C-alpha positions, 0 to 999 in steps of 0.5 A, spaced: 229 019 289 229 022 282 235 021 278 238 024 272 244 023 267 251 025 268 255 027 262 257 020 261 250 018 261 250 014 267 245 015 273 246 021 278 242 023 284 238 029 282 237 031 290 241 030 296 239 031 303 244 034 308 247 028 310 248 025 304 251 031 301 256 032 307 258 025 306 259 026 299 264 032 300 267 029 307 265 035 311 260 036 317 253 038 316 254 044 320 259 046 315 254 046 310 249 050 314 254 055 315 255 056 308 248 057 307 248 062 313 254 066 310 249 066 303 254 062 299 249 056 298 242 056 297 239 049 297 232 048 296 227 046 301 222 041 301 215 041 304 217 039 311 223 044 311 228 039 309 234 041 305 235 038 298 241 039 294 242 039 287 248 037 282 248 044 281 249 045 289 254 040 289 258 043 283 258 050 287 260 046 294 266 043 290 268 050 288 267 053 295 271 047 298 277 049 293 277 056 295 276 055 302 282 050 301 286 056 298 284 060 305 280 065 301 275 068 306 268 067 306 266 074 304 271 073 298 268 067 296 261 070 296 263 076 292 266 070 287 259 067 286 255 073 287 258 077 281 257 075 274 263 080 272 269 077 270 273 083 272 270 082 280 272 075 280 279 077 277 280 082 282 278 078 288 283 072 286 289 077 285 288 080 292 288 073 295 294 071 290 298 078 293 296 076 300 299 069 299 305 071 296 306 076 302 305 070 306 310 066 302 316 071 302 315 072 310 315 064 310 322 064 306 325 070 311 323 065 317 326 059 314 332 063 313 333 066 320 332 059 322 337 056 318 342 061 320 340 060 328 341 052 326 348 054 323 350 058 329 348 052 334 352 047 330 358 051 329 358 052 337 357 044 338 363 043 334 367 047 338 365 044 344 366 037 343 373 034 345 378 033 341 380 025 341 387 023 339 
């Protein structure tokens, strides 16, 4: 296995097999294959057809995992990585922010409704308890 140096001058693996990359990121091999099928990751292949992931692929995968953790749909992640236009990237992220803000408002409404229902039942519970002299 070949090595290169990272920014600190320490050895860093130059290529990773699918199992190594999956373990490094804490994802399944199938997840990496799905990313490839979706067109957001394109690892090199060796003469035997084995996937060979590079440090650049690792960086891309860290970004993908970050966006997936933010519930960004795969098609939008692909748009982010395919576009070299900052305007397109900003548009994708602003749309996701708008959707997240809408979801947050809905969650806040739901919390208020649940709090109101809880207050109602607590008031009922207090009225039903017998008075002790």
